[in-house]
PADO-152466 format. One record per residue (C-alpha): residue in three letters; x, y, z. Coordinates in steps of 0.001 Angstrom, whole numbers, always signed. Layout:
N
+-----+---------+---------+---------+
: res :      xx :      yy :      zz :
+-----+---------+---------+---------+
: ALA :       X :       Y :       Z :
...
+-----+---------+---------+---------+
***
This chain:
93
+-----+---------+---------+---------+
: res :      xx :      yy :      zz :
+-----+---------+---------+---------+
: MET :  -36798 :  -12701 :   +2618 :
: PRO :  -34062 :  -12976 :   +5268 :
: GLN :  -31358 :  -15527 :   +4676 :
: ALA :  -30937 :  -18370 :   +7130 :
: ILE :  -28031 :  -17931 :   +9496 :
: ALA :  -25597 :  -20796 :   +9853 :
: ALA :  -25467 :  -22354 :  +13297 :
: PRO :  -22338 :  -21428 :  +15234 :
: THR :  -19661 :  -24092 :  +15313 :
: PHE :  -19184 :  -23624 :  +19052 :
: ALA :  -21253 :  -22503 :  +21999 :
: PHE :  -20781 :  -19143 :  +23656 :
: THR :  -20403 :  -19518 :  +27376 :
: PRO :  -18892 :  -17102 :  +29907 :
: ALA :  -15675 :  -19087 :  +29596 :
: THR :  -15528 :  -18742 :  +25777 :
: VAL :  -16453 :  -15057 :  +25563 :
: SER :  -13190 :  -13172 :  +25238 :
: LYS :  -12262 :   -9545 :  +25474 :
: ASP :  -11659 :   -9653 :  +21690 :
: MET :  -15339 :  -10216 :  +20859 :
: PRO :  -17158 :   -7146 :  +19529 :
: LYS :  -19189 :   -5273 :  +22115 :
: ILE :  -21507 :   -2299 :  +21820 :
: SER :  -19707 :    +757 :  +23195 :
: SER :  -21264 :   +3450 :  +25366 :
: LYS :  -21597 :   +5459 :  +22120 :
: ASN :  -23553 :   +2593 :  +20462 :
: GLN :  -20607 :   +1723 :  +18195 :
: ILE :  -19621 :   -1778 :  +17094 :
: THR :  -16408 :   -2883 :  +15423 :
: ILE :  -17296 :   -5382 :  +12708 :
: PRO :  -14663 :   -8116 :  +12286 :
: VAL :  -12681 :   -7953 :   +9026 :
: ASP :  -13706 :  -11458 :   +7930 :
: VAL :  -17389 :  -10578 :   +8368 :
: MET :  -16941 :   -7365 :   +6364 :
: ARG :  -15090 :   -9237 :   +3624 :
: GLU :  -17673 :  -12023 :   +3429 :
: ALA :  -20491 :   -9449 :   +3247 :
: GLY :  -18670 :   -7523 :    +518 :
: LEU :  -18589 :   -4370 :   +2634 :
: GLU :  -15671 :   -1941 :   +2782 :
: ALA :  -14667 :    +968 :   +4976 :
: GLY :  -16473 :   +4076 :   +3768 :
: ASP :  -19534 :   +2250 :   +2406 :
: VAL :  -22801 :   +4016 :   +3190 :
: VAL :  -25131 :   +1527 :   +4877 :
: VAL :  -28695 :   +1226 :   +6092 :
: ILE :  -29120 :    -376 :   +9514 :
: ARG :  -32478 :   -1741 :  +10584 :
: THR :  -33970 :   -4012 :  +13206 :
: ALA :  -34445 :   -7591 :  +12010 :
: GLU :  -35954 :   -8861 :  +15260 :
: LYS :  -35313 :   -8458 :  +18965 :
: GLY :  -31584 :   -8794 :  +19564 :
: ARG :  -30709 :   -8767 :  +15853 :
: ILE :  -29937 :   -6046 :  +13315 :
: GLU :  -29284 :   -6031 :   +9565 :
: VAL :  -26714 :   -3927 :   +7722 :
: GLU :  -27156 :   -3355 :   +3983 :
: ARG :  -25056 :   -1270 :   +1603 :
: TRP :  -27121 :   +1734 :    +482 :
: ASP :  -26300 :   +1192 :   -3208 :
: ASP :  -27533 :   -2418 :   -2973 :
: LEU :  -30805 :   -1203 :   -1459 :
: ILE :  -31261 :   +1364 :   -4243 :
: ASP :  -30509 :   -1261 :   -6912 :
: ARG :  -32998 :   -3659 :   -5309 :
: LEU :  -35788 :   -1066 :   -5115 :
: ALA :  -35174 :    +833 :   -8371 :
: GLY :  -38072 :    +435 :  -10751 :
: SER :  -40300 :   -1190 :   -8158 :
: LEU :  -43124 :   +1351 :   -8548 :
: PRO :  -45632 :    +690 :  -11316 :
: PRO :  -45776 :   +3080 :  -14286 :
: GLY :  -48130 :   +5988 :  -13700 :
: THR :  -47436 :   +6218 :   -9955 :
: TYR :  -46464 :   +9865 :  -10431 :
: PRO :  -47861 :  +12300 :  -13020 :
: PRO :  -45615 :  +13090 :  -16027 :
: GLY :  -42850 :  +15569 :  -15134 :
: TYR :  -43367 :  +15336 :  -11358 :
: LEU :  -40103 :  +13531 :  -10606 :
: ASP :  -38170 :  +15940 :  -12855 :
: GLU :  -39552 :  +18843 :  -10799 :
: LEU :  -38416 :  +17156 :   -7585 :
: ARG :  -34931 :  +16568 :   -9000 :
: ASP :  -34735 :  +20232 :  -10002 :
: GLU :  -35509 :  +21205 :   -6376 :
: TRP :  -32587 :  +19057 :   -5138 :
: GLU :  -30169 :  +20947 :   -7385 :
: ARG :  -31091 :  +24358 :   -5963 :
+-----+---------+---------+---------+
***
């Protein structure tokens, strides 16, 4: 369930938007402010998953956090005995 987002403490107007605010580049890149990275517990080099949350909004989640959250979520018996071991063996080839 998505967390509620705190209301901004000021309004963005053309007069308050500065050249220092992050913008999407022509290569679809965004610089994430350091304080946002720190608060989210993200660091340079983290592998992340980026997905659409709704129109005009995206979510960024550390890959390891996603794996931890989903690990063990399938019920026992989803795959026949030995099947996952065979798949893992294929990855190592």
